[in-house]
ZADO-574652 format. One record per residue (C-alpha): residue in three letters; x, y, z. Coordinates in nm, 2 decimals, padded with zeros to 4 digits. Layout:
BEGIN
+--------+--------+--------+--------+
! residu !      X !      Y !      Z !
+--------+--------+--------+--------+
!    ALA !      X !      Y !      Z !
...
+--------+--------+--------+--------+
This chain:
BEGIN
+--------+--------+--------+--------+
! residu !      X !      Y !      Z !
+--------+--------+--------+--------+
!    UNK !  01.37 !  02.64 ! -02.46 !
!    UNK !  01.70 !  02.75 ! -02.30 !
!    UNK !  01.76 !  02.61 ! -01.95 !
!    UNK !  01.50 !  02.33 ! -01.99 !
!    UNK !  01.60 !  01.97 ! -01.91 !
!    UNK !  01.65 !  01.74 ! -02.21 !
!    UNK !  01.35 !  01.55 ! -02.33 !
!    UNK !  01.33 !  01.17 ! -02.36 !
!    UNK !  01.08 !  01.01 ! -02.59 !
!    UNK !  00.98 !  00.65 ! -02.54 !
!    UNK !  00.81 !  00.48 ! -02.83 !
!    UNK !  00.57 !  00.21 ! -02.71 !
!    UNK !  00.59 !  00.01 ! -03.04 !
!    UNK !  00.79 ! -00.26 ! -03.20 !
!    UNK !  00.74 ! -00.10 ! -03.54 !
!    UNK !  01.07 ! -00.03 ! -03.72 !
!    UNK !  00.88 !  00.20 ! -03.96 !
!    UNK !  00.77 !  00.42 ! -03.67 !
!    UNK !  01.11 !  00.43 ! -03.53 !
!    UNK !  01.27 !  00.52 ! -03.87 !
!    UNK !  01.01 !  00.80 ! -03.91 !
!    UNK !  01.12 !  00.96 ! -03.59 !
!    UNK !  01.49 !  00.91 ! -03.66 !
!    UNK !  01.45 !  01.07 ! -04.00 !
!    UNK !  01.30 !  01.37 ! -03.83 !
!    UNK !  01.60 !  01.41 ! -03.59 !
!    UNK !  01.44 !  01.23 ! -03.30 !
!    UNK !  01.61 !  00.93 ! -03.14 !
!    UNK !  01.34 !  00.74 ! -02.94 !
!    UNK !  01.38 !  00.47 ! -02.68 !
!    UNK !  01.17 !  00.17 ! -02.76 !
!    UNK !  00.96 ! -00.03 ! -02.52 !
!    UNK !  00.73 ! -00.28 ! -02.67 !
!    UNK !  00.38 ! -00.26 ! -02.51 !
!    UNK !  00.28 ! -00.62 ! -02.55 !
!    UNK ! -00.09 ! -00.51 ! -02.57 !
!    UNK ! -00.32 ! -00.78 ! -02.72 !
!    UNK ! -00.50 ! -00.59 ! -02.99 !
!    UNK ! -00.76 ! -00.86 ! -03.03 !
!    UNK ! -00.90 ! -00.78 ! -02.68 !
!    UNK ! -01.03 ! -00.44 ! -02.80 !
!    UNK ! -01.34 ! -00.41 ! -03.02 !
!    UNK ! -01.51 ! -00.12 ! -03.18 !
!    UNK ! -01.74 ! -00.04 ! -03.48 !
!    UNK ! -01.54 !  00.27 ! -03.55 !
!    UNK ! -01.19 !  00.27 ! -03.70 !
!    UNK ! -01.09 !  00.60 ! -03.54 !
!    UNK ! -01.21 !  00.50 ! -03.20 !
!    UNK ! -01.04 !  00.16 ! -03.21 !
!    UNK ! -00.70 !  00.28 ! -03.32 !
!    UNK ! -00.71 !  00.56 ! -03.06 !
!    UNK ! -00.80 !  00.33 ! -02.78 !
!    UNK ! -00.53 !  00.09 ! -02.87 !
!    UNK ! -00.27 !  00.37 ! -02.89 !
!    UNK ! -00.39 !  00.48 ! -02.54 !
!    UNK ! -00.35 !  00.13 ! -02.41 !
!    UNK !  00.00 !  00.08 ! -02.56 !
!    UNK !  00.12 !  00.41 ! -02.41 !
!    UNK ! -00.02 !  00.33 ! -02.07 !
!    UNK !  00.12 ! -00.03 ! -02.07 !
!    UNK !  00.48 !  00.08 ! -02.07 !
!    UNK !  00.45 !  00.34 ! -01.79 !
!    UNK !  00.51 !  00.09 ! -01.51 !
!    UNK !  00.83 ! -00.03 ! -01.68 !
!    UNK !  00.99 !  00.31 ! -01.73 !
!    UNK !  01.33 !  00.35 ! -01.56 !
!    UNK !  01.39 !  00.69 ! -01.40 !
!    UNK !  01.61 !  00.92 ! -01.62 !
!    UNK !  01.80 !  01.18 ! -01.42 !
!    UNK !  01.73 !  01.54 ! -01.53 !
!    UNK !  01.51 !  01.43 ! -01.82 !
!    UNK !  01.14 !  01.50 ! -01.88 !
!    UNK !  00.99 !  01.17 ! -02.01 !
!    UNK !  00.73 !  01.15 ! -02.28 !
!    UNK !  00.57 !  00.82 ! -02.40 !
!    UNK !  00.40 !  00.78 ! -02.74 !
!    UNK !  00.17 !  00.50 ! -02.83 !
!    UNK !  00.04 !  00.45 ! -03.18 !
!    UNK ! -00.19 !  00.21 ! -03.36 !
!    UNK ! -00.32 !  00.19 ! -03.72 !
!    UNK ! -00.63 !  00.02 ! -03.88 !
!    UNK ! -00.77 !  00.04 ! -04.23 !
!    UNK ! -01.14 !  00.13 ! -04.29 !
!    UNK ! -01.24 ! -00.05 ! -04.61 !
!    UNK ! -01.60 ! -00.07 ! -04.72 !
!    UNK ! -01.70 !  00.00 ! -04.36 !
!    UNK ! -01.50 ! -00.30 ! -04.23 !
!    UNK ! -01.21 ! -00.24 ! -03.99 !
!    UNK ! -00.89 ! -00.42 ! -04.09 !
!    UNK ! -00.59 ! -00.46 ! -03.87 !
!    UNK ! -00.32 ! -00.71 ! -03.94 !
!    UNK ! -00.43 ! -01.02 ! -04.15 !
!    UNK ! -00.48 ! -01.34 ! -03.97 !
!    UNK ! -00.27 ! -01.54 ! -04.22 !
!    UNK ! -00.17 ! -01.55 ! -04.59 !
!    UNK ! -00.51 ! -01.66 ! -04.70 !
!    UNK ! -00.67 ! -01.37 ! -04.53 !
!    UNK ! -00.41 ! -01.13 ! -04.68 !
!    UNK ! -00.47 ! -01.26 ! -05.03 !
!    UNK ! -00.85 ! -01.24 ! -04.99 !
!    UNK ! -00.82 ! -00.87 ! -04.87 !
!    UNK ! -00.60 ! -00.77 ! -05.16 !
!    UNK ! -00.85 ! -00.93 ! -05.40 !
!    UNK ! -01.11 ! -00.69 ! -05.26 !
!    UNK ! -00.89 ! -00.38 ! -05.23 !
!    UNK ! -00.72 ! -00.38 ! -05.57 !
!    UNK ! -00.84 ! -00.09 ! -05.79 !
!    UNK ! -01.03 !  00.06 ! -05.50 !
!    UNK ! -00.96 !  00.28 ! -05.20 !
!    UNK ! -00.97 !  00.28 ! -04.82 !
!    UNK ! -00.90 !  00.51 ! -04.53 !
!    UNK ! -00.60 !  00.44 ! -04.30 !
!    UNK ! -00.65 !  00.57 ! -03.95 !
!    UNK ! -00.36 !  00.60 ! -03.70 !
!    UNK ! -00.42 !  00.68 ! -03.34 !
!    UNK ! -00.16 !  00.87 ! -03.14 !
!    UNK ! -00.15 !  00.90 ! -02.76 !
!    UNK !  00.13 !  01.12 ! -02.61 !
!    UNK !  00.18 !  01.11 ! -02.23 !
!    UNK !  00.39 !  01.36 ! -02.03 !
!    UNK !  00.48 !  01.12 ! -01.75 !
!    UNK !  00.59 !  01.36 ! -01.47 !
!    UNK !  00.31 !  01.61 ! -01.53 !
!    UNK !  00.05 !  01.33 ! -01.57 !
!    UNK ! -00.08 !  01.51 ! -01.89 !
!    UNK ! -00.17 !  01.36 ! -02.22 !
!    UNK ! -00.26 !  01.47 ! -02.57 !
!    UNK ! -00.42 !  01.23 ! -02.82 !
!    UNK ! -00.57 !  01.24 ! -03.17 !
!    UNK ! -00.63 !  01.03 ! -03.49 !
!    UNK ! -00.48 !  01.11 ! -03.83 !
!    UNK ! -00.66 !  00.97 ! -04.14 !
!    UNK ! -00.53 !  00.93 ! -04.50 !
!    UNK ! -00.71 !  00.79 ! -04.80 !
!    UNK ! -00.52 !  00.52 ! -04.99 !
!    UNK ! -00.59 !  00.43 ! -05.35 !
!    UNK ! -00.47 !  00.08 ! -05.44 !
!    UNK ! -00.34 ! -00.03 ! -05.78 !
!    UNK ! -00.53 ! -00.29 ! -05.99 !
!    UNK ! -00.27 ! -00.55 ! -05.91 !
!    UNK ! -00.28 ! -00.90 ! -06.07 !
!    UNK ! -00.34 ! -01.23 ! -05.89 !
!    UNK !  00.03 ! -01.32 ! -05.94 !
!    UNK !  00.14 ! -00.99 ! -05.79 !
!    UNK ! -00.08 ! -01.04 ! -05.49 !
!    UNK !  00.05 ! -01.39 ! -05.43 !
!    UNK !  00.41 ! -01.29 ! -05.47 !
!    UNK !  00.37 ! -01.00 ! -05.23 !
!    UNK !  00.19 ! -01.20 ! -04.97 !
!    UNK !  00.46 ! -01.47 ! -04.99 !
!    UNK !  00.72 ! -01.21 ! -04.88 !
!    UNK !  00.55 ! -01.20 ! -04.54 !
!    UNK !  00.54 ! -00.82 ! -04.53 !
!    UNK !  00.16 ! -00.78 ! -04.55 !
!    UNK !  00.11 ! -01.01 ! -04.25 !
!    UNK !  00.29 ! -00.77 ! -04.02 !
!    UNK !  00.10 ! -00.45 ! -04.10 !
!    UNK ! -00.25 ! -00.30 ! -04.07 !
!    UNK ! -00.44 ! -00.33 ! -04.39 !
!    UNK ! -00.19 ! -00.58 ! -04.53 !
!    UNK !  00.01 ! -00.32 ! -04.71 !
!    UNK !  00.29 ! -00.07 ! -04.68 !
!    UNK !  00.39 !  00.24 ! -04.88 !
!    UNK !  00.75 !  00.25 ! -04.75 !
!    UNK !  00.84 ! -00.11 ! -04.83 !
!    UNK !  00.76 ! -00.38 ! -05.09 !
!    UNK !  00.40 ! -00.27 ! -05.10 !
!    UNK !  00.48 !  00.08 ! -05.23 !
!    UNK !  00.44 !  00.00 ! -05.60 !
!    UNK !  00.09 ! -00.13 ! -05.53 !
!    UNK ! -00.04 !  00.20 ! -05.40 !
!    UNK ! -00.13 !  00.44 ! -05.68 !
!    UNK ! -00.17 !  00.75 ! -05.46 !
!    UNK ! -00.27 !  00.88 ! -05.12 !
!    UNK ! -00.47 !  01.18 ! -05.00 !
!    UNK ! -00.32 !  01.30 ! -04.67 !
!    UNK !  00.00 !  01.26 ! -04.47 !
!    UNK !  00.21 !  00.96 ! -04.58 !
!    UNK !  00.33 !  00.93 ! -04.22 !
!    UNK ! -00.02 !  00.83 ! -04.12 !
!    UNK !  00.01 !  00.52 ! -04.34 !
!    UNK !  00.35 !  00.44 ! -04.21 !
!    UNK !  00.20 !  00.45 ! -03.86 !
!    UNK !  00.32 !  00.79 ! -03.71 !
!    UNK !  00.22 !  01.13 ! -03.84 !
!    UNK !  00.49 !  01.39 ! -03.76 !
!    UNK !  00.26 !  01.69 ! -03.82 !
!    UNK !  00.01 !  01.54 ! -03.57 !
!    UNK !  00.29 !  01.47 ! -03.33 !
!    UNK !  00.40 !  01.84 ! -03.35 !
!    UNK !  00.04 !  01.95 ! -03.27 !
!    UNK !  00.02 !  01.71 ! -02.97 !
!    UNK !  00.35 !  01.84 ! -02.84 !
!    UNK !  00.21 !  02.19 ! -02.86 !
!    UNK ! -00.08 !  02.09 ! -02.65 !
!    UNK !  00.17 !  01.99 ! -02.38 !
!    UNK !  00.35 !  02.33 ! -02.42 !
!    UNK !  00.64 !  02.17 ! -02.61 !
!    UNK !  00.79 !  02.20 ! -02.96 !
!    UNK !  00.90 !  01.92 ! -03.18 !
!    UNK !  01.25 !  02.07 ! -03.20 !
!    UNK !  01.28 !  02.01 ! -02.83 !
!    UNK !  01.30 !  01.64 ! -02.92 !
!    UNK !  01.58 !  01.68 ! -03.17 !
!    UNK !  01.89 !  01.49 ! -03.07 !
!    UNK !  02.20 !  01.68 ! -02.98 !
!    UNK !  02.37 !  01.57 ! -03.30 !
!    UNK !  02.08 !  01.71 ! -03.50 !
!    UNK !  02.09 !  02.04 ! -03.32 !
!    UNK !  02.47 !  02.07 ! -03.36 !
!    UNK !  02.45 !  01.99 ! -03.74 !
!    UNK !  02.19 !  02.27 ! -03.78 !
!    UNK !  02.42 !  02.53 ! -03.64 !
+--------+--------+--------+--------+
């Protein structure tokens, strides 16, 4: 949009995977960690839980935003949970919990839900939605599970697995957007921006825009 002020995107998440997803798409976000205690929110629905947590994370950083001259500020909060056998699984409590989960998940499938809440700060408008992707897990051995859990990676992520890290070989296939499993769906972000009368290309960094010429 010619003449429009540059956009600033604040990511209310400590997740390096979410930040890398945005950067790979030409978007350089600022990062403000929300500090929301995820254990304080309960729900019997995976989609409702992750959306409420995404909403809380985005709202939590609003009071800490520093003014940016001539910039329209957007804040995005995200949260992910795995729906497996009707049970909602966030991050494992410890290694024992992660091993127990993988013992149940191997050779089976679950649905990874990622909630997204996008806030246009100055306009006091928001757009929010949940993306869902079915994940089919490999029939991994006990030794593979123990070695994987020992790396510490499963303890830091919803569902105790990744597809963009060490856990990638243990996922046979997915049905849906892989970004959902990473924690941030770019196609969904594009649709949320459209609800706020914006385009995802408005978030491209200047270096990205220059390289495209």
